[in-house]
DRENSE-358681 format. One record per atom (N, C-alpha, C, O, CB): residue in one letter; x, y, z. Coordinates in steps of 0.05 Angstrom, whole numbers, plus 5000, padded with zeros to 4 digits. Atoms other than C-alpha are relative to their C-alpha. Last residue first. Glycine has a CB too. Layout:
N
AXYZ ...
***
This chain:
113
X501950004978 X163917062608 X498650265001 X496950305019 X501449955026 X499049894975 X167117072540 X497850005021 X495550005015 X501050294996 X502149854985 X165416622482 X501250095026 X502649955040 X497549825006 X500650124975 X171716442443 X497950165015 X498250415017 X502549965018 X500049824977 X172216622371 X499249845024 X497949635023 X498050234995 X502549934988 X173916072321 X500350205023 X502450205037 X498649755011 X499850094972 X180316102281 X497450085014 X496650325012 X502550125014 X499649794981 X177716212210 X500449885028 X498949705036 X497750215000 X497749855008 X177815762149 X500850235018 X502450405011 X499650104972 X497650174996 X173115252178 X502650144992 X504750034996 X499649744986 X499350004972 X167715792185 X502549825006 X503849865026 X497749905016 X502149964979 X167615922111 X501149975028 X503450055033 X497949794995 X501450244993 X172915632065 X497950025022 X497349825035 X502049795007 X500850145024 X177916192061 X498649755009 X499549615027 X502649934982 X502150204999 X179116712115 X499449884972 X498750034953 X497550115012 X500849985028 X185717082109 X497949784996 X498549574985 X502549974980 X501250215016 X186917192183 X499450074971 X498850304965 X497549925013 X502849925004 X191717692213 X498949804980 X500149734960 X499850294989 X501250075025 X198617542242 X497050074999 X495850115020 X500449714993 X502649865001 X203717742294 X498749944973 X500149964953 X500350315005 X501149975026 X209517262306 X497250125002 X495550005015 X500049734984 X502849934999 X213717302369 X499150074972 X500350234958 X499550255019 X500649945028 X220416942374 X497050044999 X495449855002 X500949764981 X502550105010 X222616972447 X499650094970 X500350314963 X497650095017 X502249814996 X230017142455 X497449874990 X497549724970 X500650274984 X500049795020 X234516542458 X497750195006 X496050125023 X499749884971 X497850075019 X236515962504 X500250224979 X502450254967 X499549734987 X500750065027 X232216262560 X502449954982 X504550084985 X498350234988 X501250265001 X233316232635 X499349914971 X498449684967 X497549995017 X498050204996 X238116812643 X499049714998 X500549525000 X501250045027 X497349915007 X232517312651 X502049785007 X502049695030 X500750275014 X498750205017 X226016912655 X502850094993 X504249944978 X498349954975 X499750254986 X223317302716 X501449784983 X502449594994 X497449905009 X498349984976 X224418002687 X500649725012 X502949665018 X498750175021 X497349905008 X221717882617 X501949995024 X504249905022 X499850284988 X498750215015 X215817462641 X502950084993 X504749924997 X498449944974 X499450224982 X214017972694 X501549784986 X503549674996 X497449905013 X497749924984 X214518542644 X500949795020 X503249745024 X499350265016 X497750025018 X209918162597 X502550095015 X504649975012 X499650174974 X499550285006 X204818062652 X502549964983 X504249794989 X497649874986 X498350144981 X205518772679 X500649714993 X502749625001 X498750015027 X501150044974 X202819142618 X501849815017 X503849715007 X497249884998 X499049814981 X206519422559 X499049975028 X499650135046 X499350284990 X497050034999 X205818822513 X501250205020 X503550175028 X501250034973 X499350224983 X198318812530 X503049985003 X504049925025 X498949734988 X500549924973 X197419502499 X500949785020 X502249845040 X497050085005 X497849834994 X200519242435 X499850115029 X501850125043 X500250244980 X497650174996 X195418682436 X502450175007 X503950105026 X500549834975 X500350124973 X189819192448 X502249805005 X503149775028 X497349855001 X499649804979 X192219622390 X499849885028 X501349945046 X497950234997 X497149974996 X192819012345 X500550205022 X502450165038 X501350104974 X498749815020 X185518872355 X503050015006 X503949935027 X498750285002 X502149875016 X180618392390 X501250194979 X500050234958 X498250165018 X500749744989 X186517972413 X498050134981 X498150094957 X502650185003 X501849855018 X187917232401 X499150265015 X498450255038 X497549834990 X501649784989 X193816862431 X498150114979 X498750104955 X501850235011 X501749945023 X197716222422 X497950195011 X496550135031 X498749744987 X502549874995 X203416202472 X498650044974 X499750144954 X500450285015 X501249845021 X208715692457 X497450125010 X495649975018 X499549834975 X502649924989 X213615352504 X498950204980 X500350374970 X500250125029 X500649714996 X219315032465 X497350035013 X495549865010 X500150154973 X499549914973 X221214302477 X499750305004 X500350405026 X502749925008 X497249954997 X222014102404 X500750105028 X503050165034 X501050204980 X498550265000 X215213762398 X503050045003 X504549845006 X499449854975 X499750125026 X211614402419 X501849755002 X502849695023 X501150204979 X497250095004 X209114572488 X500249874973 X498549704966 X500849805023 X499650265011 X202814992495 X502949925001 X504650105006 X498949984970 X497350105000 X200315592533 X500149724990 X498449554997 X501250025029 X499850284994 X193715932515 X502949904998 X504249954977 X498149834983 X497149994994 X191916662515 X500649735011 X500349685035 X500850245020 X498850234987 X184816752488 X503050035001 X504250184986 X499349744985 X502050215007 X180117312470 X501049735010 X499449595023 X499649994969 X498950275001 X184317842506 X497749804994 X495949765011 X501449935026 X499650105027 X181418522486 X501249724998 X501549624976 X501950184986 X501849915021 X182118862554 X500849884973 X503149894965 X499950304998 X499249765014 X186318442602 X498050074978 X496749894966 X502849974988 X501749784991 X182817932647 X500650264985 X499250464989 X500250055029 X502850065008 X185717322612 X498150225007 X496050254995 X499149745014 X500349935029 X192517652620 X497249944991 X496150104975 X502049834983 X500149715003 X191817642696 X499650084971 X498150274965 X502650135011 X502649894990 X190016902697 X499750304997 X497650404990 X499749935029 X502350055017 X195916732651 X497450115011 X495950244996 X499749704995 X501249755011 X201417072689 X497449964985 X496050154980 X502050134982 X500849814979 X203416492735 X498750254990 X497150385004 X502450075016 X502650074989 X203315982679 X499050205020 X496650255022 X500149725013 X502149945020 X209016332644 X497249945010 X495450105006 X500549844974 X500249715003 X213316332707 X497850084980 X496250254986 X502750124990 X501349904976 X211815602720 X499650304999 X497550415006 X501649925026 X502850075002 X213615412649 X498450115024 X496250225020 X499649694998 X501249815019 X220215792655 X497049944997 X495450134997 X501449974973 X499949744988 X222015402718 X498750214982 X497150374991 X502950085007 X502049984979 X219914742689 X499850275013 X497650375019 X500549795021 X502750025011 X223914842625 X497950045022 X496150205019 X499649734986 X501749784989 X230215102659 X497149984991 X495550154997 X501150274991 X500550034972 X234714482651 X498250215013 X497650195037 X502650015014 X499750284990 X237414672583 X499650005030 X501050145044 X502749884991 X497250104999 X235315402569 X499949715011 X498049645026 X501850185018 X498650014975 X227915522556 X502849894996 X503349714979 X498549835021 X498150234998 X225815682485 X501550015027 X503450165030 X502050014976 X498249944978 X219616132481 X501749755005 X500749535010 X498550085026 X498450244994 X215616152417 X502150085020 X503650275017 X501349904973 X497449934988 X210216692415 X501449745008 X500449595024 X499650195025 X498750254991 X204316612368 X502850085010 X504350204995 X500149784976 X497149984993 X199817222360 X500949725008 X499549585023 X500550205022 X499250264990 X193017292326 X503050025004 X504550124987 X499249774980 X497150055001 X190318002318 X500649735013 X499849685036 X501650235015 X499150194979 X183018122302 X502949924996 X503749854974 X498249754999 X501850204990 X182118712255 X501249835023 X503049915036 X499149814978 X502149884984 X185719362241 X498149805013 X496549875030 X498450194983 X499650084973 X192319062219 X497850115018 X498150135043 X502750095011 X500549804980 X190519102146 X500449895028 X499649665033 X497250124996 X502849974991 X193518552103 X499850225021 X501850285036 X499049745011 X500650114974 X200418662074 X497150065008 X496150275002 X502050115021 
***
C-alpha cells in the first residue's frame, strides 16, 4: 500500500432514503462553508451521481488533517441530522495518488485565499 503521509483524497458516497434526497442535500450543504475553513481542507465539493447518491469529493493536505476533520463538528452534524434519512451507511473511500503522465495524472491543487 502507498504511504499515507501525503495528500489525502476522499470520496464519500451518501445514499438518501427514498423521499429524503432534498433534506439530506440541505444538511450536507449546510456544513460545507465550515469545512472549507478547516485546517488542511484543499477542497470539499458536493456532487450527485447518476444513481441518486450524494457524493463528497475531498482533498486534504494529509491523512492526519482528514482524520482530524472526521472528529470535528461538521461530521457530527451530518451524522446526527441524517439519522433515519439514509438508505445505508455512507461509503467513504480514502486514497492517495499514483501520479502517471505528468500534470494530467494528478488531481490539481486548488489555490487558497
